Predicted model as a PDB file, atoms N, CA, C, CB and O in Angstrom, pLDDT in the B-factor column:
MODEL        1                                                                  
ATOM      1  N   GLY A   1       0.455  -1.058  -0.416  1.00 42.00           N  
ATOM      2  CA  GLY A   1       0.150   0.490   0.227  1.00 42.00           C  
ATOM      3  C   GLY A   1       0.964   1.199  -0.227  1.00 42.00           C  
ATOM      4  O   GLY A   1       1.856   1.058  -1.063  1.00 42.00           O  
ATOM      5  N   VAL A   2       0.498   2.244   0.570  1.00 45.00           N  
ATOM      6  CA  VAL A   2       0.661   3.659   0.595  1.00 45.00           C  
ATOM      7  C   VAL A   2       1.847   4.019   1.641  1.00 45.00           C  
ATOM      8  CB  VAL A   2      -0.745   4.350   0.988  1.00 45.00           C  
ATOM      9  O   VAL A   2       2.508   5.057   1.643  1.00 45.00           O  
ATOM     10  N   GLN A   3       1.955   3.008   2.458  1.00 45.00           N  
ATOM     11  CA  GLN A   3       2.509   2.839   3.629  1.00 45.00           C  
ATOM     12  C   GLN A   3       4.310   2.526   2.894  1.00 45.00           C  
ATOM     13  CB  GLN A   3       1.565   1.447   4.616  1.00 45.00           C  
ATOM     14  O   GLN A   3       5.176   3.400   2.861  1.00 45.00           O  
ATOM     15  N   THR A   4       4.455   1.366   2.479  1.00 47.00           N  
ATOM     16  CA  THR A   4       5.365   0.569   1.686  1.00 47.00           C  
ATOM     17  C   THR A   4       5.846   1.608   0.939  1.00 47.00           C  
ATOM     18  CB  THR A   4       4.795  -0.619   0.866  1.00 47.00           C  
ATOM     19  O   THR A   4       7.064   1.736   0.824  1.00 47.00           O  
ATOM     20  N   CYS A   5       4.993   2.469   0.343  1.00 49.00           N  
ATOM     21  CA  CYS A   5       5.638   3.230  -1.058  1.00 49.00           C  
ATOM     22  C   CYS A   5       6.478   4.334  -0.265  1.00 49.00           C  
ATOM     23  CB  CYS A   5       4.298   4.048  -2.326  1.00 49.00           C  
ATOM     24  O   CYS A   5       7.543   4.851  -0.602  1.00 49.00           O  
ATOM     25  N   ALA A   6       5.738   4.547   0.837  1.00 49.00           N  
ATOM     26  CA  ALA A   6       6.672   5.854   1.442  1.00 49.00           C  
ATOM     27  C   ALA A   6       7.958   5.693   2.066  1.00 49.00           C  
ATOM     28  CB  ALA A   6       5.976   6.570   2.513  1.00 49.00           C  
ATOM     29  O   ALA A   6       8.607   6.713   2.298  1.00 49.00           O  
ATOM     30  N   LEU A   7       8.474   4.442   2.407  1.00 52.00           N  
ATOM     31  CA  LEU A   7       9.125   3.806   3.204  1.00 52.00           C  
ATOM     32  C   LEU A   7      10.832   3.995   2.255  1.00 52.00           C  
ATOM     33  CB  LEU A   7       8.307   2.189   3.464  1.00 52.00           C  
ATOM     34  O   LEU A   7      11.770   4.651   2.710  1.00 52.00           O  
ATOM     35  N   PRO A   8      10.850   3.540   1.436  1.00 57.00           N  
ATOM     36  CA  PRO A   8      12.415   3.865   0.901  1.00 57.00           C  
ATOM     37  C   PRO A   8      12.367   5.055   0.412  1.00 57.00           C  
ATOM     38  CB  PRO A   8      13.050   2.945  -0.234  1.00 57.00           C  
ATOM     39  O   PRO A   8      13.506   5.498   0.263  1.00 57.00           O  
ATOM     40  N   ILE A   9      11.498   5.823   0.074  1.00 58.00           N  
ATOM     41  CA  ILE A   9      11.648   7.334  -0.117  1.00 58.00           C  
ATOM     42  C   ILE A   9      12.212   7.838   1.216  1.00 58.00           C  
ATOM     43  CB  ILE A   9      10.197   8.100  -0.494  1.00 58.00           C  
ATOM     44  O   ILE A   9      13.314   8.379   1.116  1.00 58.00           O  
ATOM     45  N   SER A  10      11.741   7.779   2.305  1.00 75.00           N  
ATOM     46  CA  SER A  10      12.360   8.160   3.208  1.00 75.00           C  
ATOM     47  C   SER A  10      13.334   8.112   3.769  1.00 75.00           C  
ATOM     48  CB  SER A  10      12.036   8.093   3.651  1.00 75.00           C  
ATOM     49  O   SER A  10      13.878   8.954   4.484  1.00 75.00           O  
ATOM     50  N   ARG A  11      13.746   6.717   3.371  1.00 76.00           N  
ATOM     51  CA  ARG A  11      15.038   6.108   3.601  1.00 76.00           C  
ATOM     52  C   ARG A  11      16.083   6.740   2.888  1.00 76.00           C  
ATOM     53  CB  ARG A  11      15.038   4.744   3.271  1.00 76.00           C  
ATOM     54  O   ARG A  11      16.982   7.321   3.496  1.00 76.00           O  
ATOM     55  N   SER A  12      16.030   6.653   1.064  1.00 82.00           N  
ATOM     56  CA  SER A  12      16.719   7.208   0.813  1.00 82.00           C  
ATOM     57  C   SER A  12      17.081   8.848   0.698  1.00 82.00           C  
ATOM     58  CB  SER A  12      16.713   6.643   0.191  1.00 82.00           C  
ATOM     59  O   SER A  12      18.170   9.378   0.475  1.00 82.00           O  
ATOM     60  N   THR A  13      15.807   9.432   0.924  1.00 83.00           N  
ATOM     61  CA  THR A  13      16.198  10.992   1.356  1.00 83.00           C  
ATOM     62  C   THR A  13      16.792  11.139   2.702  1.00 83.00           C  
ATOM     63  CB  THR A  13      14.913  11.956   1.381  1.00 83.00           C  
ATOM     64  O   THR A  13      17.272  12.260   2.876  1.00 83.00           O  
ATOM     65  N   GLN A  14      16.880  10.465   3.537  1.00 81.00           N  
ATOM     66  CA  GLN A  14      18.141   9.619   5.424  1.00 81.00           C  
ATOM     67  C   GLN A  14      19.532   9.709   4.357  1.00 81.00           C  
ATOM     68  CB  GLN A  14      17.679   6.778   6.321  1.00 81.00           C  
ATOM     69  O   GLN A  14      20.463  10.513   4.385  1.00 81.00           O  
ATOM     70  N   LYS A  15      19.378   9.023   3.801  1.00 83.00           N  
ATOM     71  CA  LYS A  15      20.548   8.614   3.110  1.00 83.00           C  
ATOM     72  C   LYS A  15      21.452   9.662   2.322  1.00 83.00           C  
ATOM     73  CB  LYS A  15      20.113   7.643   2.213  1.00 83.00           C  
ATOM     74  O   LYS A  15      22.683   9.670   2.346  1.00 83.00           O  
ATOM     75  N   MET A  16      20.610  10.574   1.597  1.00 86.00           N  
ATOM     76  CA  MET A  16      21.069  11.102   0.981  1.00 86.00           C  
ATOM     77  C   MET A  16      21.488  12.455   1.779  1.00 86.00           C  
ATOM     78  CB  MET A  16      20.372  11.035  -0.032  1.00 86.00           C  
ATOM     79  O   MET A  16      22.295  13.294   1.376  1.00 86.00           O  
ATOM     80  N   ALA A  17      20.607  12.487   3.260  1.00 86.00           N  
ATOM     81  CA  ALA A  17      21.218  13.847   3.755  1.00 86.00           C  
ATOM     82  C   ALA A  17      22.299  13.549   4.926  1.00 86.00           C  
ATOM     83  CB  ALA A  17      19.967  14.886   4.366  1.00 86.00           C  
ATOM     84  O   ALA A  17      22.799  14.366   5.700  1.00 86.00           O  
ATOM     85  N   LEU A  18      22.500  12.277   4.848  1.00 84.00           N  
ATOM     86  CA  LEU A  18      23.874  11.694   5.916  1.00 84.00           C  
ATOM     87  C   LEU A  18      25.101  11.781   5.003  1.00 84.00           C  
ATOM     88  CB  LEU A  18      23.736   9.821   6.530  1.00 84.00           C  
ATOM     89  O   LEU A  18      26.236  12.213   5.208  1.00 84.00           O  
ATOM     90  N   LEU A  19      24.441  11.164   3.789  1.00 85.00           N  
ATOM     91  CA  LEU A  19      26.001  11.563   2.393  1.00 85.00           C  
ATOM     92  C   LEU A  19      26.466  12.898   2.225  1.00 85.00           C  
ATOM     93  CB  LEU A  19      25.589  11.293   0.586  1.00 85.00           C  
ATOM     94  O   LEU A  19      27.639  13.151   1.948  1.00 85.00           O  
ATOM     95  N   SER A  20      25.512  13.829   2.396  1.00 89.00           N  
ATOM     96  CA  SER A  20      25.941  15.295   2.399  1.00 89.00           C  
ATOM     97  C   SER A  20      26.428  15.632   3.502  1.00 89.00           C  
ATOM     98  CB  SER A  20      24.979  16.221   2.136  1.00 89.00           C  
ATOM     99  O   SER A  20      27.437  16.308   3.300  1.00 89.00           O  
ATOM    100  N   ALA A  21      26.209  15.493   4.609  1.00 88.00           N  
ATOM    101  CA  ALA A  21      26.814  15.552   6.200  1.00 88.00           C  
ATOM    102  C   ALA A  21      28.127  15.230   6.160  1.00 88.00           C  
ATOM    103  CB  ALA A  21      26.151  14.528   7.285  1.00 88.00           C  
ATOM    104  O   ALA A  21      28.934  15.877   6.828  1.00 88.00           O  
ATOM    105  N   LEU A  22      28.487  14.254   5.421  1.00 88.00           N  
ATOM    106  CA  LEU A  22      30.099  13.432   5.747  1.00 88.00           C  
ATOM    107  C   LEU A  22      30.270  13.745   4.915  1.00 88.00           C  
ATOM    108  CB  LEU A  22      30.584  11.981   6.006  1.00 88.00           C  
ATOM    109  O   LEU A  22      31.489  13.580   4.920  1.00 88.00           O  
ATOM    110  N   GLU A  23      29.950  14.352   3.521  1.00 90.00           N  
ATOM    111  CA  GLU A  23      30.842  15.219   2.743  1.00 90.00           C  
ATOM    112  C   GLU A  23      31.110  16.393   3.481  1.00 90.00           C  
ATOM    113  CB  GLU A  23      30.298  15.582   1.427  1.00 90.00           C  
ATOM    114  O   GLU A  23      32.147  16.815   2.969  1.00 90.00           O  
ATOM    115  N   THR A  24      30.705  17.348   4.596  1.00 91.00           N  
ATOM    116  CA  THR A  24      31.274  18.649   4.886  1.00 91.00           C  
ATOM    117  C   THR A  24      32.648  17.940   6.149  1.00 91.00           C  
ATOM    118  CB  THR A  24      29.777  19.959   5.644  1.00 91.00           C  
ATOM    119  O   THR A  24      33.145  18.727   6.954  1.00 91.00           O  
ATOM    120  N   LEU A  25      32.902  17.081   6.142  1.00 93.00           N  
ATOM    121  CA  LEU A  25      33.736  15.997   7.251  1.00 93.00           C  
ATOM    122  C   LEU A  25      34.871  16.360   6.643  1.00 93.00           C  
ATOM    123  CB  LEU A  25      33.447  14.155   7.316  1.00 93.00           C  
ATOM    124  O   LEU A  25      34.707  16.490   5.429  1.00 93.00           O  
ATOM    125  N   SER A  26      36.405  16.661   7.170  1.00 94.00           N  
ATOM    126  CA  SER A  26      37.509  16.236   6.935  1.00 94.00           C  
ATOM    127  C   SER A  26      37.697  14.904   5.972  1.00 94.00           C  
ATOM    128  CB  SER A  26      37.978  16.121   8.133  1.00 94.00           C  
ATOM    129  O   SER A  26      36.937  13.941   5.866  1.00 94.00           O  
ATOM    130  N   PRO A  27      39.008  15.169   5.278  1.00 93.00           N  
ATOM    131  CA  PRO A  27      39.145  13.709   5.280  1.00 93.00           C  
ATOM    132  C   PRO A  27      39.772  12.679   6.259  1.00 93.00           C  
ATOM    133  CB  PRO A  27      39.715  13.513   4.301  1.00 93.00           C  
ATOM    134  O   PRO A  27      39.888  11.470   6.057  1.00 93.00           O  
ATOM    135  N   GLN A  28      40.241  13.537   7.607  1.00 94.00           N  
ATOM    136  CA  GLN A  28      40.428  12.108   8.646  1.00 94.00           C  
ATOM    137  C   GLN A  28      39.524  12.264   9.502  1.00 94.00           C  
ATOM    138  CB  GLN A  28      41.829  11.852   9.509  1.00 94.00           C  
ATOM    139  O   GLN A  28      39.802  11.971  10.665  1.00 94.00           O  
ATOM    140  N   GLU A  29      38.426  12.677   9.240  1.00 95.00           N  
ATOM    141  CA  GLU A  29      37.174  12.911  10.213  1.00 95.00           C  
ATOM    142  C   GLU A  29      36.545  11.766   9.618  1.00 95.00           C  
ATOM    143  CB  GLU A  29      36.236  14.454  10.166  1.00 95.00           C  
ATOM    144  O   GLU A  29      36.354  10.679  10.164  1.00 95.00           O  
ATOM    145  N   ARG A  30      36.262  12.084   8.531  1.00 93.00           N  
ATOM    146  CA  ARG A  30      35.555  10.711   7.580  1.00 93.00           C  
ATOM    147  C   ARG A  30      36.138   9.301   7.490  1.00 93.00           C  
ATOM    148  CB  ARG A  30      35.548  11.053   6.040  1.00 93.00           C  
ATOM    149  O   ARG A  30      35.347   8.357   7.485  1.00 93.00           O  
ATOM    150  N   GLN A  31      37.329   9.098   7.426  1.00 95.00           N  
ATOM    151  CA  GLN A  31      38.653   8.066   8.087  1.00 95.00           C  
ATOM    152  C   GLN A  31      37.866   7.563   9.414  1.00 95.00           C  
ATOM    153  CB  GLN A  31      40.434   9.080   8.606  1.00 95.00           C  
ATOM    154  O   GLN A  31      37.202   6.527   9.381  1.00 95.00           O  
ATOM    155  N   ILE A  32      37.980   8.368  10.597  1.00 95.00           N  
ATOM    156  CA  ILE A  32      37.879   7.921  11.952  1.00 95.00           C  
ATOM    157  C   ILE A  32      36.288   7.108  12.109  1.00 95.00           C  
ATOM    158  CB  ILE A  32      38.082   9.353  13.003  1.00 95.00           C  
ATOM    159  O   ILE A  32      35.948   6.094  12.719  1.00 95.00           O  
ATOM    160  N   VAL A  33      35.578   8.035  11.296  1.00 93.00           N  
ATOM    161  CA  VAL A  33      33.790   7.453  11.582  1.00 93.00           C  
ATOM    162  C   VAL A  33      33.556   6.226  10.278  1.00 93.00           C  
ATOM    163  CB  VAL A  33      32.254   9.183  11.250  1.00 93.00           C  
ATOM    164  O   VAL A  33      32.668   5.375  10.237  1.00 93.00           O  
ATOM    165  N   ALA A  34      34.670   6.468   9.263  1.00 93.00           N  
ATOM    166  CA  ALA A  34      34.968   4.895   8.679  1.00 93.00           C  
ATOM    167  C   ALA A  34      34.828   3.879   9.522  1.00 93.00           C  
ATOM    168  CB  ALA A  34      36.331   4.649   8.197  1.00 93.00           C  
ATOM    169  O   ALA A  34      33.861   3.118   9.579  1.00 93.00           O  
ATOM    170  N   LEU A  35      35.995   3.856  10.320  1.00 95.00           N  
ATOM    171  CA  LEU A  35      36.457   2.640  10.988  1.00 95.00           C  
ATOM    172  C   LEU A  35      35.710   2.740  12.163  1.00 95.00           C  
ATOM    173  CB  LEU A  35      37.995   2.502  11.236  1.00 95.00           C  
ATOM    174  O   LEU A  35      34.877   1.842  12.289  1.00 95.00           O  
ATOM    175  N   ALA A  36      35.772   3.780  13.295  1.00 94.00           N  
ATOM    176  CA  ALA A  36      34.682   3.615  14.692  1.00 94.00           C  
ATOM    177  C   ALA A  36      33.247   3.552  14.307  1.00 94.00           C  
ATOM    178  CB  ALA A  36      34.750   4.970  15.790  1.00 94.00           C  
ATOM    179  O   ALA A  36      32.634   3.195  15.313  1.00 94.00           O  
ATOM    180  N   VAL A  37      32.395   3.740  13.271  1.00 89.00           N  
ATOM    181  CA  VAL A  37      31.533   3.925  13.251  1.00 89.00           C  
ATOM    182  C   VAL A  37      30.905   2.440  12.191  1.00 89.00           C  
ATOM    183  CB  VAL A  37      31.514   5.358  12.999  1.00 89.00           C  
ATOM    184  O   VAL A  37      30.178   1.498  12.508  1.00 89.00           O  
ATOM    185  N   VAL A  38      31.522   2.767  10.977  1.00 89.00           N  
ATOM    186  CA  VAL A  38      30.675   1.982   9.996  1.00 89.00           C  
ATOM    187  C   VAL A  38      31.392   0.557  10.305  1.00 89.00           C  
ATOM    188  CB  VAL A  38      30.761   2.565   8.240  1.00 89.00           C  
ATOM    189  O   VAL A  38      30.640  -0.408  10.440  1.00 89.00           O  
ATOM    190  N   GLN A  39      32.953   0.332  10.441  1.00 93.00           N  
ATOM    191  CA  GLN A  39      33.443  -0.813  10.863  1.00 93.00           C  
ATOM    192  C   GLN A  39      33.432  -1.065  11.742  1.00 93.00           C  
ATOM    193  CB  GLN A  39      34.251  -1.073  10.707  1.00 93.00           C  
ATOM    194  O   GLN A  39      34.019  -2.144  11.828  1.00 93.00           O  
ATOM    195  N   GLY A  40      33.100  -0.747  12.644  1.00 94.00           N  
ATOM    196  CA  GLY A  40      32.750  -1.034  14.075  1.00 94.00           C  
ATOM    197  C   GLY A  40      34.387  -1.294  14.865  1.00 94.00           C  
ATOM    198  O   GLY A  40      34.446  -2.281  15.598  1.00 94.00           O  
ATOM    199  N   TYR A  41      35.509  -0.546  14.738  1.00 96.00           N  
ATOM    200  CA  TYR A  41      36.961  -0.895  15.231  1.00 96.00           C  
ATOM    201  C   TYR A  41      36.242  -0.043  16.863  1.00 96.00           C  
ATOM    202  CB  TYR A  41      38.751   0.034  14.054  1.00 96.00           C  
ATOM    203  O   TYR A  41      35.222   0.635  16.991  1.00 96.00           O  
ATOM    204  N   THR A  42      37.241  -0.441  17.846  1.00 96.00           N  
ATOM    205  CA  THR A  42      37.404   0.594  19.101  1.00 96.00           C  
ATOM    206  C   THR A  42      38.473   1.427  18.754  1.00 96.00           C  
ATOM    207  CB  THR A  42      37.738  -0.084  20.567  1.00 96.00           C  
ATOM    208  O   THR A  42      39.450   1.137  18.064  1.00 96.00           O  
ATOM    209  N   VAL A  43      38.126   2.775  19.441  1.00 96.00           N  
ATOM    210  CA  VAL A  43      38.850   3.791  19.412  1.00 96.00           C  
ATOM    211  C   VAL A  43      40.199   3.356  19.804  1.00 96.00           C  
ATOM    212  CB  VAL A  43      38.308   4.791  20.165  1.00 96.00           C  
ATOM    213  O   VAL A  43      41.017   4.019  19.167  1.00 96.00           O  
ATOM    214  N   ARG A  44      40.740   2.550  20.558  1.00 97.00           N  
ATOM    215  CA  ARG A  44      41.920   2.189  20.309  1.00 97.00           C  
ATOM    216  C   ARG A  44      42.796   1.721  19.029  1.00 97.00           C  
ATOM    217  CB  ARG A  44      41.915   1.484  20.998  1.00 97.00           C  
ATOM    218  O   ARG A  44      43.925   2.105  18.726  1.00 97.00           O  
ATOM    219  N   GLU A  45      41.846   0.649  18.262  1.00 97.00           N  
ATOM    220  CA  GLU A  45      41.995   0.183  17.242  1.00 97.00           C  
ATOM    221  C   GLU A  45      42.236   0.923  16.125  1.00 97.00           C  
ATOM    222  CB  GLU A  45      41.207  -0.436  17.136  1.00 97.00           C  
ATOM    223  O   GLU A  45      43.236   0.776  15.421  1.00 97.00           O  
ATOM    224  N   THR A  46      41.089   1.961  15.868  1.00 96.00           N  
ATOM    225  CA  THR A  46      41.193   3.295  14.948  1.00 96.00           C  
ATOM    226  C   THR A  46      42.130   3.786  15.222  1.00 96.00           C  
ATOM    227  CB  THR A  46      40.269   4.306  14.976  1.00 96.00           C  
ATOM    228  O   THR A  46      42.669   4.262  14.223  1.00 96.00           O  
ATOM    229  N   ALA A  47      42.860   4.001  16.427  1.00 97.00           N  
ATOM    230  CA  ALA A  47      44.104   4.781  16.824  1.00 97.00           C  
ATOM    231  C   ALA A  47      45.233   4.364  16.507  1.00 97.00           C  
ATOM    232  CB  ALA A  47      44.248   4.958  18.038  1.00 97.00           C  
ATOM    233  O   ALA A  47      46.075   5.213  16.211  1.00 97.00           O  
ATOM    234  N   GLU A  48      45.618   2.857  16.468  1.00 97.00           N  
ATOM    235  CA  GLU A  48      46.859   2.082  15.990  1.00 97.00           C  
ATOM    236  C   GLU A  48      46.560   2.142  14.134  1.00 97.00           C  
ATOM    237  CB  GLU A  48      46.870   0.185  16.813  1.00 97.00           C  
ATOM    238  O   GLU A  48      47.447   2.345  13.306  1.00 97.00           O  
ATOM    239  N   ILE A  49      45.043   1.899  13.815  1.00 96.00           N  
ATOM    240  CA  ILE A  49      45.224   1.967  12.232  1.00 96.00           C  
ATOM    241  C   ILE A  49      45.234   3.073  11.303  1.00 96.00           C  
ATOM    242  CB  ILE A  49      44.338   1.318  11.720  1.00 96.00           C  
ATOM    243  O   ILE A  49      45.093   2.954  10.085  1.00 96.00           O  
ATOM    244  N   LEU A  50      45.441   4.368  12.056  1.00 96.00           N  
ATOM    245  CA  LEU A  50      45.459   6.111  11.895  1.00 96.00           C  
ATOM    246  C   LEU A  50      46.943   6.101  12.600  1.00 96.00           C  
ATOM    247  CB  LEU A  50      43.951   7.253  12.928  1.00 96.00           C  
ATOM    248  O   LEU A  50      47.542   7.097  12.193  1.00 96.00           O  
ATOM    249  N   GLY A  51      47.636   5.454  13.374  1.00 97.00           N  
ATOM    250  CA  GLY A  51      49.183   5.826  13.778  1.00 97.00           C  
ATOM    251  C   GLY A  51      48.579   7.330  14.574  1.00 97.00           C  
ATOM    252  O   GLY A  51      49.525   8.117  14.544  1.00 97.00           O  
ATOM    253  N   ALA A  52      48.048   7.620  14.874  1.00 96.00           N  
ATOM    254  CA  ALA A  52      47.210   8.632  16.185  1.00 96.00           C  
ATOM    255  C   ALA A  52      47.539   8.144  17.366  1.00 96.00           C  
ATOM    256  CB  ALA A  52      45.487   8.642  16.247  1.00 96.00           C  
ATOM    257  O   ALA A  52      47.845   6.973  17.591  1.00 96.00           O  
ATOM    258  N   PRO A  53      47.464   9.334  18.414  1.00 97.00           N  
ATOM    259  CA  PRO A  53      47.220   8.929  20.003  1.00 97.00           C  
ATOM    260  C   PRO A  53      45.567   8.840  20.162  1.00 97.00           C  
ATOM    261  CB  PRO A  53      47.930  10.256  21.196  1.00 97.00           C  
ATOM    262  O   PRO A  53      44.640   9.493  19.683  1.00 97.00           O  
ATOM    263  N   GLN A  54      45.648   7.790  21.004  1.00 97.00           N  
ATOM    264  CA  GLN A  54      43.805   7.230  20.966  1.00 97.00           C  
ATOM    265  C   GLN A  54      43.377   8.339  21.918  1.00 97.00           C  
ATOM    266  CB  GLN A  54      43.275   5.281  21.762  1.00 97.00           C  
ATOM    267  O   GLN A  54      42.209   8.091  22.216  1.00 97.00           O  
ATOM    268  N   GLY A  55      43.889   9.741  22.693  1.00 97.00           N  
ATOM    269  CA  GLY A  55      42.966  10.727  23.467  1.00 97.00           C  
ATOM    270  C   GLY A  55      42.709  11.730  22.120  1.00 97.00           C  
ATOM    271  O   GLY A  55      41.772  12.522  22.216  1.00 97.00           O  
ATOM    272  N   THR A  56      43.409  11.725  21.024  1.00 96.00           N  
ATOM    273  CA  THR A  56      43.297  12.531  19.840  1.00 96.00           C  
ATOM    274  C   THR A  56      41.958  11.984  19.144  1.00 96.00           C  
ATOM    275  CB  THR A  56      44.663  12.407  18.878  1.00 96.00           C  
ATOM    276  O   THR A  56      40.946  12.629  18.869  1.00 96.00           O  
ATOM    277  N   VAL A  57      42.231  10.574  18.925  1.00 96.00           N  
ATOM    278  CA  VAL A  57      41.231   9.950  17.964  1.00 96.00           C  
ATOM    279  C   VAL A  57      39.490  10.124  18.686  1.00 96.00           C  
ATOM    280  CB  VAL A  57      41.769   8.108  17.762  1.00 96.00           C  
ATOM    281  O   VAL A  57      38.479  10.637  18.208  1.00 96.00           O  
ATOM    282  N   SER A  58      39.721   9.511  19.879  1.00 97.00           N  
ATOM    283  CA  SER A  58      38.397   9.523  20.464  1.00 97.00           C  
ATOM    284  C   SER A  58      37.986  11.146  21.098  1.00 97.00           C  
ATOM    285  CB  SER A  58      38.416   8.302  21.703  1.00 97.00           C  
ATOM    286  O   SER A  58      36.952  10.988  21.746  1.00 97.00           O  
ATOM    287  N   SER A  59      38.343  12.382  21.140  1.00 97.00           N  
ATOM    288  CA  SER A  59      37.878  13.941  21.116  1.00 97.00           C  
ATOM    289  C   SER A  59      37.459  14.233  19.395  1.00 97.00           C  
ATOM    290  CB  SER A  59      39.399  15.128  21.731  1.00 97.00           C  
ATOM    291  O   SER A  59      36.488  14.856  18.966  1.00 97.00           O  
ATOM    292  N   LYS A  60      38.553  13.548  18.628  1.00 96.00           N  
ATOM    293  CA  LYS A  60      37.883  13.981  16.992  1.00 96.00           C  
ATOM    294  C   LYS A  60      36.624  12.974  16.894  1.00 96.00           C  
ATOM    295  CB  LYS A  60      39.167  13.610  15.404  1.00 96.00           C  
ATOM    296  O   LYS A  60      35.594  13.500  16.474  1.00 96.00           O  
ATOM    297  N   LEU A  61      36.554  11.538  17.236  1.00 95.00           N  
ATOM    298  CA  LEU A  61      35.174  11.154  17.143  1.00 95.00           C  
ATOM    299  C   LEU A  61      34.005  11.541  17.743  1.00 95.00           C  
ATOM    300  CB  LEU A  61      35.135  10.179  17.338  1.00 95.00           C  
ATOM    301  O   LEU A  61      32.821  11.338  17.475  1.00 95.00           O  
ATOM    302  N   HIS A  62      34.807  12.380  18.958  1.00 95.00           N  
ATOM    303  CA  HIS A  62      33.290  12.207  19.673  1.00 95.00           C  
ATOM    304  C   HIS A  62      33.127  13.838  18.940  1.00 95.00           C  
ATOM    305  CB  HIS A  62      33.121  11.942  21.934  1.00 95.00           C  
ATOM    306  O   HIS A  62      32.016  13.879  18.413  1.00 95.00           O  
ATOM    307  N   ARG A  63      33.828  15.082  18.759  1.00 95.00           N  
ATOM    308  CA  ARG A  63      33.242  15.976  17.751  1.00 95.00           C  
ATOM    309  C   ARG A  63      32.952  15.866  16.552  1.00 95.00           C  
ATOM    310  CB  ARG A  63      33.755  16.783  17.639  1.00 95.00           C  
ATOM    311  O   ARG A  63      32.253  16.770  16.094  1.00 95.00           O  
ATOM    312  N   THR A  64      33.262  15.034  15.863  1.00 94.00           N  
ATOM    313  CA  THR A  64      32.948  14.394  14.777  1.00 94.00           C  
ATOM    314  C   THR A  64      31.701  14.205  14.638  1.00 94.00           C  
ATOM    315  CB  THR A  64      33.511  13.368  14.667  1.00 94.00           C  
ATOM    316  O   THR A  64      30.930  14.938  14.018  1.00 94.00           O  
ATOM    317  N   LEU A  65      31.431  13.179  15.225  1.00 92.00           N  
ATOM    318  CA  LEU A  65      29.208  12.885  15.362  1.00 92.00           C  
ATOM    319  C   LEU A  65      28.661  13.626  15.591  1.00 92.00           C  
ATOM    320  CB  LEU A  65      28.339  12.065  16.370  1.00 92.00           C  
ATOM    321  O   LEU A  65      27.505  13.685  15.173  1.00 92.00           O  
ATOM    322  N   LYS A  66      29.437  15.029  16.733  1.00 93.00           N  
ATOM    323  CA  LYS A  66      28.297  16.170  17.086  1.00 93.00           C  
ATOM    324  C   LYS A  66      27.893  16.924  15.972  1.00 93.00           C  
ATOM    325  CB  LYS A  66      28.763  17.235  18.122  1.00 93.00           C  
ATOM    326  O   LYS A  66      26.805  17.394  15.638  1.00 93.00           O  
ATOM    327  N   LYS A  67      29.139  16.935  15.416  1.00 92.00           N  
ATOM    328  CA  LYS A  67      28.791  17.721  14.081  1.00 92.00           C  
ATOM    329  C   LYS A  67      27.678  16.991  12.715  1.00 92.00           C  
ATOM    330  CB  LYS A  67      30.391  17.974  13.403  1.00 92.00           C  
ATOM    331  O   LYS A  67      26.763  17.509  12.075  1.00 92.00           O  
ATOM    332  N   LEU A  68      28.192  15.795  12.681  1.00 89.00           N  
ATOM    333  CA  LEU A  68      27.274  15.310  11.695  1.00 89.00           C  
ATOM    334  C   LEU A  68      25.314  15.434  12.695  1.00 89.00           C  
ATOM    335  CB  LEU A  68      28.024  13.307  11.215  1.00 89.00           C  
ATOM    336  O   LEU A  68      24.246  15.925  12.329  1.00 89.00           O  
ATOM    337  N   ARG A  69      25.618  14.924  13.600  1.00 89.00           N  
ATOM    338  CA  ARG A  69      24.335  15.016  14.327  1.00 89.00           C  
ATOM    339  C   ARG A  69      23.509  16.466  14.208  1.00 89.00           C  
ATOM    340  CB  ARG A  69      24.674  14.723  15.844  1.00 89.00           C  
ATOM    341  O   ARG A  69      22.300  16.366  13.996  1.00 89.00           O  
ATOM    342  N   ALA A  70      23.983  17.578  14.309  1.00 90.00           N  
ATOM    343  CA  ALA A  70      23.925  18.842  14.080  1.00 90.00           C  
ATOM    344  C   ALA A  70      23.394  19.124  12.718  1.00 90.00           C  
ATOM    345  CB  ALA A  70      25.146  19.383  14.304  1.00 90.00           C  
ATOM    346  O   ALA A  70      22.328  19.666  12.426  1.00 90.00           O  
ATOM    347  N   GLN A  71      24.372  18.637  11.900  1.00 86.00           N  
ATOM    348  CA  GLN A  71      24.064  18.331  10.087  1.00 86.00           C  
ATOM    349  C   GLN A  71      22.622  17.846   9.589  1.00 86.00           C  
ATOM    350  CB  GLN A  71      25.092  16.985   9.496  1.00 86.00           C  
ATOM    351  O   GLN A  71      22.082  18.146   8.524  1.00 86.00           O  
ATOM    352  N   LEU A  72      22.048  16.898  10.766  1.00 84.00           N  
ATOM    353  CA  LEU A  72      21.502  15.775  10.304  1.00 84.00           C  
ATOM    354  C   LEU A  72      20.117  16.825  10.800  1.00 84.00           C  
ATOM    355  CB  LEU A  72      21.981  14.039  11.013  1.00 84.00           C  
ATOM    356  O   LEU A  72      18.989  16.700  10.323  1.00 84.00           O  
ATOM    357  N   GLU A  73      20.365  17.487  11.473  1.00 85.00           N  
ATOM    358  CA  GLU A  73      19.506  18.009  12.721  1.00 85.00           C  
ATOM    359  C   GLU A  73      18.715  19.403  11.824  1.00 85.00           C  
ATOM    360  CB  GLU A  73      20.732  18.577  14.373  1.00 85.00           C  
ATOM    361  O   GLU A  73      17.619  19.877  12.121  1.00 85.00           O  
ATOM    362  N   LYS A  74      19.518  19.817  10.801  1.00 78.00           N  
ATOM    363  CA  LYS A  74      19.328  20.787  10.217  1.00 78.00           C  
ATOM    364  C   LYS A  74      17.692  20.590   9.366  1.00 78.00           C  
ATOM    365  CB  LYS A  74      20.651  20.984   9.399  1.00 78.00           C  
ATOM    366  O   LYS A  74      17.247  21.499   8.666  1.00 78.00           O  
TER     367      LYS A  74                                                      
ENDMDL                                                                          
END                                                                             
């Protein structure tokens, strides 16, 4: 029915919003999000992969997710 038609549109709209929000990130921020959120690595593992201090990765991940959330709430 009508409801099943509305779902994919809504989902693709969300996907577009997420993709455009991701484009506002720096390459390093995108890399951190890709590893920690998309691929499920821990902050420690992400830091090891990127060769960056764990504290730096942790704070950048937190700030980046906050930035993404703000973009998606517009």
